[in-house]
N, C-alpha and C positions, 0 to 999 in steps of 0.2 A: 220408959212409958209405963204406966201401971193405971188402969182402969177397972173400977168395980164391975163393970161389965164383962171382964175376963174371968170372974170366979167361976170355978169348976173346970176350966181348961188346963192342960198340962203346960207347964212353963218352957220356955225355950228362948233362943235367939229371937225368934219373931217379935219378942216384946220390947227389944232395944234398937231395932231397924225395921223398916218397911219390907216384910218378908211373908207374904201370904203362903207360899210353898212351905215354908218352915212351919207354919201354924198347922196346915193340913197334915203334913207329914206327922207331926206331933200328937195330933188330936183326933184324926179320923178313925172310924170303925170299919174295916172292910167286911163285906158280907158276901158269903158264899152259899146262902140258903136259896130257896125258890120264891116264888111270888105269892105265896098263899097268905102273906100278911097284909096284901093290899086292899084298900077300902074303896067301895063303890062312890059315885058322887052324892055329896050331900044334898038335901032338899035346895038349900040356898044355892049351891053350884048349879043345879038344873034350872032353877028359875033364872039365874043370871046369865046362863048360856042360851036359854030361850030367848031373851032380850037381844043377845048378841046376833043369835041366828035372824032374828027379824030385822036388825039392822043390816047384816049381809044381804037379805032379800031386797030390802029398799035400795041398797048400794048398787045391786045388780040392776034393778028396774030403772035406776037413774043413769044408766049407760056406764057404770063401772067405778064412778066417783060420786059420792052422796053428797059432798059440799066441799068448798073451798073458803078459806079465810084469805081474801084477796086484799086485805088492808094491814095487817099485823105482819112485820117483818119477824120472822120466826128467830127467836134466840132462846136461851135455857129458861128464861123467866118471862118472857114477853107474854104469854097467854094466861089468863086466869085459870083456877083449877077446874078440871072437868070430871065428870063421873058418867058411868053407865046406870048405876043405880045405887045411890050411896049408901042405901039401908042394907044392901046385899053384898057389897064389895069388902072383901077382906084385904085386898091389895089395890091400893088406888093410884091413880095418875093416868093422864092422857097426853097426847102430844099437843093438842089445842084444847079448847074449853068444851069441846063435844066430841063423842066417839066417831071415829071415821071421818071428821072433817080434817082435810088436808090444809097443810101450811104452805106459805110461800117462802122461799130462801133464796133471795136474789144476789147474795154475796158469789154465788158460782156464776150467775149470768141472768141479767133481766131479760134478754130476748127470749131464753129459754122458758123462764117462768111465764113471761106474756104468752109464748106459744102453748104452753102446757094448760093455762086458763082458757085460752081461746079454744082449745080442742074441746073443751067441756062447756062452752058457752058463757064463760065468765070473763070479766075484764080487772085487769090488775088496777088497784087504786091509783089515780093520776099522781098524787104526791110521791108515791113509792116509785112510779115509772120516772119521774121527773129527777129524783134523787140520783137513782141508779143509771140513768142516761146521761146526766149532765154533771154530777157531783162527785159520786163514787164509782170508782172504775171496779170491774168484776174479775174474776178469775178468768172467764170466758174471753172477755175483752183483752186481758193482759196476754193470754196464749196466742190469740190472731194477731196481736200486734208485733210479736217476735217470729213468728212462724216464717220460715224460708220458702222459696218458691218450689223447692224439690219436696219438702214437706206436704204443702198444699197439694202438689201433684198426686203424691202417693196416697194422700188421704182421700181426695176426690176421685180417684180411679178404684178405691177399695183395695189397695195393696196391703196398706196398713189401715185398719178399720176397729170401729168401737173405742176410739181412743178418749179417755176421760178428759176431754177438753171442752165438753159441753154438759157434763154432769159431776157430781161429786165423786172423788176417786174411792173413797170408802176403804175397805179391807183394814182398818185400823182397829185393833180390839184393846180398848181401855181395860184396865184391870179394875171392874166394877166392883169386885169384892172388897178392895181396900176401903171403901167408903163405910161398908158394915163393919169391918174387923177394927179400923183405926178411928173413924169418924173423920169428917172433914177438916176440923181444925187442925188435926195432927198432921195431915197431908198438906195443908198450907205451910204449916212450919217447915216441913221438909223442903217445901219449894222455897221458902225464904232462905233457908241454909244454903240451897243450890245457887241461888241468885248471889248471896253474900260471897260464895266462893269464886263468882266471876267478876267481882271488884277487884281488878288488876290495873297495873299501871298503864298499859299498852291495850287500847280497844281496837283489835282487829276487827275485820268484818265478820268472821265466824263469832266472836264474843259477843259483838253487837247484836247478831241474830240471835244468839242463844239468850241473851239478857231479855230481850223482847218477847220472845216465846214463853221464857218462864214467867215474866210478868203478866202475860195473857192468860197463862194456865192459872195462876193465884186468882186473877179476876174471874176465871171461869168457876172456880171452886166457890168462890164467894157467891156467885149467881145461883150455883147449885143449892146452897142453903136456903136462899131465896126462895127457889122453886118449891123445895120441899116444905117450907114454912106456909106456903100459899095452901099446903094441904093439911096444915095444922102439925107438922112433924118438924123436930130439930134434929138434924143429922151432923151437927157439930161433934157430937160424941159417938163412941161406938154403938152398935145395936145390943140391946138389952137380952133378946130373946130370938127365937127362930123367925116369927112373924116380923119383927123389926128388921132381921138380917136379910129377910127376902124383900122387904120394903125398901130398905137402905140401897140394897143391890139394884134393884129396879128403877129407884129414883137417878142413880148414877147412869145406868144405861139409857134410861127416859131423857137425861139431860144431853146425852150424845145424838139421840135421834130427833130432839127439838132443834138442835144446833146444826146438823148436818144431813143433807140429802146424799148420802154416801151409796156408791154401787152395792157395796154389801156392809151391812151393819152388825157384825156378829157379836153374840153375847159373850162367847169365851168358853169358860169351863167352870161353871158355878154350881154345879149339881152336888159334887161331893163336899165342896166348901160348906154348903148350906146344912148339907146331912149333920155336920158337927153340932150346930145349933139345935137342929130338931132333935138329935140324940141326947143333947144334955136337957132339953125341956122334957122328952119323954121320960127320962130317968127322974127328973125332978117331980114328975107327976102334974106338970103344968100345960100339958099338950097330950092330946090322944093321937092315935094313928089316923083316925077318921079326920081329925082337924089338920094333921099334917098334909094328908093329900088334898084336902079342901084348900090349904094355902098354895100348894103346888099347882092346883087346877086353876086358881084364879090369877095366879103369877102368869101362867102360859095363856090364859084367855087375854091378858093385856099385851102379851107379846104378839098374838094373833091379830090384833087391831092396828099393829104398827103400819102406817100408810105414808107414801111419798108421793108428791105431784110430779108427774113424770110426761115428756112429749111423747107423741105417737111414735116417732123414730125411736126412741129409747125402748117403747114397749115392743117394737118389731125385733130389736136386738135380744130384749131379754124378757120374753112374753110371760104372761101369768102373774103380773104385779108383784114380783118377787122383792124381798127385803133382805133375805139371807141371814135372818136373826138365828145363825148357827150356835148351836150348843154342842159341846163335845162331852162325851158320856163314857165313862169306863176306863179303859186302858190299864196298865200296870205300873206299878212304881219301881224306879231304879233298884230299890231294896227287895223287890221280888214279891211283895205284897199287892194284890190286886187294889186299884182304885175304885171298883165297884163298890156301892154302898146301896143300903135300902133306897135312898132317895134316887139313886140311878133308875131304879125300877119305878118310883112314883113319877119321875119325869116322863119316862117313856109311856107310863099307863095313861097320861092325859090323852093319848091316842084313842084309849078305850072310853075314858070318862066323858071327853068331849067329841070324840070321833076323830077320823083321819084329818090331817091339815097339812099344808106345806110349811107352815111356820109354827114354831121355830123349826129351823132346818136340823132335825134330830140327826147327830153325827155319833155312831159308836165306834170308838177306837177299839179295833179288835186285836186280840192277841190270841195265840193258840192256848195260852194259860189262863185265859179268863174262866172264871167258874163255870161249870157246866150248866147250872141251872140258869144262869143268866144268858149263856149263848143260846140256850132253847128258847127262853123267853123273847129275846130279839128276834130269832128267826120266826117264831110263831107270830109275832106282831108284824113283821115284814111280809108274811104270807097274807095276814088278814087286811093290812092297810097300805102296803106299798109306800110307806112314808119314811123309811129309815135308809141312810147310807152308811157305808162301812169305810174306814180308813185303817191302814195297817200300823197299829201301834207298836210291833216288834220291829218295824222298818223305822218308822219316825223317831221313835224314842232315842235311837242311836244319834240322831242329829240335833234334836231338840230338847232332851230330857224328858221328865215326866210331868211338867206343868205347861205344857203348850196347848193351844187352841186352833181350831180351823177358821180361818178367815174367808168368807164368801163360802165357796163350795169344798175346795180340796186343798186349800194353801195352809201349811202349819206354820205357826209361829209362836215363839215363848212369850206368855203372858206378861204384859208389862215391862218387857225387856226387849222388844222387837217390833218394828213396823214396816209396812210395805208401801212403796210406790207402785200402784196398780197401773199396768201397761196394757190393757186389752190384748190385741194379737195381731200378727200379720197372716196376710192369706199366703200361704206356702204354695198352694195350688197354682195360683196366680203369678207367684214368683217364677215357677217353672214355666209357664207360658210365656212370660216376658223373655226368660232366657232363650227360648226357641225362637222368638219374634224380635229379638234385638231390642227390647225395651218398649215396644209398642203394645198397646192395649189390644187383646184379641177381640173385643166387642166394639170398642170405638174406633181402633186404628190409630189413636193419638199416640205420639212419642211421649211416655211417662217419664222414663229413665234417660240418662244420657245415650245417646246413639252408640250402638256397636254392631258389628257383623251378625245378622241373624243366621240361622241354620237354614241352608238353600237345598239340602239333598231331599230326595224322594222319599227316602226312608230314614228314620232317625236312627243314629248311631249311638250306643250307650255312652260311650268314651266322650265323644263329642258333646252330647248333651250334658253330661255330668261336668265338664270344663266349663262351659258356659253358665250352667245352673250355680256351680260354685262362685263364679265372678258375680252373678246376680245376687246371690244371698249376702255377699259382702257388701254389697250397695244397699240393699234393704235393711240390713243390720244397722248400718251407720244412719240411715235416715230415720229408723226406728228410734235409736237412741236419741238422736237429735231432738225428735219430737217430745219423748218421754221428759228428758232434761228441761225442756221449756214448760211443760204441762206442769211439773212438779214445783219448779221454781215459782210460778205464778200461783199455783194452788197455796203453798206455804204463804205467800205474800198477801193474798186476798181473799183466801177462804180457809184459813189455818183452823185445825181441828183441837182446838184448845182444851176443851174439857176432856176429849179422849187421851191427848198427850199429857195432861195433868195426872193421869193415872197410869203413868209410865216411870221407870227410873230415868234419870237424867243421861246416863250412857246407855245407849240403845243400839242394837243392830239395825241398819236400814237395808231391805233388798229392793232391787227394781225388777219387778215381776213382769217379765215379757211373756208372751205367748204365741203358739201357733195354731193356726186352724187349716184343716185339709190334709193331716199327715196321712190317713190312709189313702186319699186320693193320689197323692204324690206317690207313695209307696208303691201302691199298684200301677201309676203310670210308668215309673222307672222299672218295674218289674215286666210289664209289657214291652218296653223298648229292649230290655235285656234278654228277655227268654223267648219273645214271640217276635213278630215284625210289625212294625207301625209305620203306615204309609200316611204322609202328610198331605191334606188338602187345602189349597191356598186361593185366596180370591185374586182378582186382576191386579191387585197393588203388592202382591206377593205375601201377604199376611195369612199365616197358617190359622185357619178358622176350624179346622176339623181334622179327624184322625180316623183311619181305618185300621183295625187290629187283625193281623192274619195269624191264625194259629191261637193256642192257649197259653196261659202264663200263670204262675203261682200268685195266689192273691192272700194279702195281708188278712189275718184272722182265722186263719185255718191250721195253725201250728205248724207252718211250712217255713224253715229257716231261710229259705231263698228270698222270701218275701218279707217276712219279719226282720230280718237282719237289715234290709234297706229302711225300715222304719226305725230301727235303733240307730243305724249310722245317720240319718237326717236329725234325730234329736241331739246327738252329740255334736255333730258339725255346727248346728245352727247356733247352739249355746256357745262354743267356741268362738265363733264369729262375733257374736253380741258382746263377749268378754273383752274383744279389743279395744272397746270404746269407753272413755271415760263417762262415768255416771253422776248425775247430780248427788251431792253430799258424799260422795264416795261410796255409794250403796253397792251391795253386792248383787251382782246380776243373776237372776234366775229365770226359769223357764217353766211355763205350764203347756200342757196339752190338753185343752179345754176350749169349749165353744159356747156353753150355755146352749139355749135354744137358737142362737145366732147361726147355727150351722146351715139353717134355713136361708137367712140373708146373705150369708156369704155366697152360698151356692148360686143364688140368684145373680150375683155380681160377678160370676166366673163363667167362662165359654167352655166349650166341648174340651176334654182332656183326653190324653193319650190312654188312659185306661179303658175308655169307652163310655165314660160318664158323659151324659148330654148337658148342653148349655142350660144353667138355671136350675139344675136339680140340686138338691141339699146335699152337703158334705155329710160323712158319718160324724155324729157328735163327739166331741172329744176325741179320746183314742179308740173309739170304736172303729170297726170296719165299715165300709160303705154298705148300705143297706143291701140285705140279701146275698152278699158276696161270702159270710162266713157260714159255709155249708157243711162242716164238719161235726157240728154239734157243739153244745155249751163249753164243755171242758176244753175244746179246742181253741176256741175264741180266748177263753180265759188264759190259757197257756201263752197266746201270742201277745196279749196285753202285758201279761207279766213280765215279758222279756224287755220292755222299755225300761231303760234304767233311771230310777229315782235320784241317783247321784248327779245327773244331767238335767232332771226336770224337778227340782226341790219346790217348785211353786205347785206342783201337783199333776197327776195324770189321770183324768176323769174317764171313767168306764161306766157305761149305762147297761144293765143287763136285765132282759126280760125272759120270763119262762111260764109256761101254762102250769096250772096247778096239777094237772093229770101227768105231765112229763116229770114233775117234781117227786111225785109218789101217788099211791093208791089212797092213802088216808093221811090224816093230820099229823101222826106220829110219824110216818114214813116221810112225809114232806119236811117237817122240822129237822129230822135226823140227816137228810140228805142235804139240805141248804146248809146245814152247820158244817157237814164234811166238806162241802163245795168251798165254803168259806175259808175253813181252815187250810184246805189244799190251795188254793189260789194265793193266800197270804203268806204260805209257807214258801211259795215260788217267787215271793217279793213283789206280788202285785200291790199297787198303791192304794187304789181306791174301786169302789164298786158300789153303784147303785142297784137295788134289787126291786124289781118289778114282778109281781105274780098275778098275772090274768090272762083272759082269753080276749083274743082280737075282736070276738064278737061283743064283748062288753064294752069295748071302746066305740065301736061302731054304732051301738045302740045309744051310748051317751052323746055321740056327735049329732044323732038325729033327735034325740029326746033329752037334753040337757036338764030339763026341771026335774027328771027322774034321779038325777046324780049330783045334788048341790056340794056334796063333800067328796066326791070322787077325787083321790089324791093319786098322782103317779110320778115317779122319780123321772127327771129328763136328762141332764147333763150336770150333776154337782149339786143340784137342788130339786125340790119338788114343787108341783103345781097342782091347781085345780084343774083337771082335764077340761073343763067346760069354760075356764078362761083363756085357753089358748086360741090363737086365730085359727079358722079353718085349715089354712095351709099347714100350719103347725101341728094340728090335730092329724092331718093326714101324714104328715112326715112321721109322727109317732106310731101310727098304725103301720107304716110301711116299714119300720124298723123291724129287725129279726127279733121275733119271739119265739124262743126256742121250744121246739117239739122233740127233741132228743138231747140227752146229757152227753 
């Protein structure tokens, strides 16, 4: 390959094969300076952002959804071109023909689309309903046609919960950069070669499957060109300059969000890639720093407009209308050079120019070797906006190299070389209660699992509980993998992510991303049983419905190995059990400790637990201790969380950290210094992930009562950020009741 658009770039192997990482490593300019070069928003940016804020206001006044196109079945090129203000936009493209108008995507499930529309007073077009009820089978229909009775029971009792059988699985990061670097035609030729290589004498099931998928990928790339042409652009060839590189990359991402209503539609790792084009234009004198920031501001503005149509039940699980447009920023290269560039600063600076926001989900890949100026800049923005999360690049780079991105919240994967079968999570606390009750549900009394002998003693014995818990985890693991295999088989069959997978290599690593909720509840419960005395209270049928704890016990989150080691043991044990079962497409089983905001929903579905937690109360989010139980200060809880082994939880370990400004330091300089030191220390101890919130509880309480005063108040929750005022009242209270540290 040789394109005139590559003039000025350093030559390399990236010119003879699809190799974005090779291009980056050969051409990027590491930046170790400070933020003094950054530019304020242009007048054009200010005017356009004011129009967006007005749209936000109308969306909120209309109940959270501004409009829905109930007739057009969303595909990459189905909608006409749409604009916010064509005269002002430097980067163009919307999901539908108007900003914030949501699309219908019935390939995932027509009943879900109808329910979502009905929730906002809309009706799906009769022709669309007829087609998908009588002619075209959907992913949702396919899954429920093969679910076995044991899966249905586990699902309905919330033992396994949040499964992506009623929404798009998401968590697949297309390498959107490929469109800018190579142009679509070159990518199509690559896919045609892959198809030709599968022209074999014997068509096995796997070969047939692959040939069909590649054919769909080629068709999707052709549709991407059509979509771009609707806006007057020809993306068949590579981008000529920085503006086109951003536009081409955005078009590729836009194609994905037009095609799929995924649980998480991450952007990947585009910032350093785009800096190469910006630097070339700056050197050529065809771009100014002010214009470069304007392009990034407009790009981010578009990312903030991404919306999906979802059911009320989905919004309960994942509150705040998140999309997880996760962009991974910074990190270090394998060769020891920092991957921080000036554009890393520009991307983060949109939090200043446009104000704080949940999207894109700004994720800094932290290394203790990052340039000090960048560390300070990130910490300062965290303190001012609570809009950044951090993940341990020094830890993840060993597993994934230096060109990985974060899918959804905390899950790392190599860009364009890996994809994930998202699996939601099982309720580990409920699993423990089922072990005690012989498989009966503690709330309904129904027999959910195969019947076995419950514990009948007055006081719980640790060894007896662990033996039965071990058996129950075996059962739950088996049912969990069965459900996920069914889901992902049907998702590939009826709602395949053709454009996202077209931006992958042919040979990729697939992971089966399982998860657990309620880790801290179970760790504390087992600790109470082991180190205190736990008396069982049963109803007239013998069902254990409550527990009385006599004496004290060590609690997870206080840097006490007695409790923390139980949490470590649980993580290792559950993954080992999951790995016993064969997964769809021989995917690699991984585990996350992550709940999103659904820690509230999981808690509502779970009865009293042996640690003293009351029925219906929320779990701790992700890997957090239960609210209020971490009493030894911020460093102690960070030490506890950092003990959880990433080796056994490669899908991610989510930790949400909140601290008051005064606790962090007396002035801005001290706060920045202390936060940087805390992050360095946490990651040196191999902590994986941390959300950083810096606020006083009084601020949240005022925002809850006077939301009109805080339209852009952004907080980190569990692997993502939300506008606080978009949370339900119940979830707002959950956030307020979480530990906000007042001592380090």
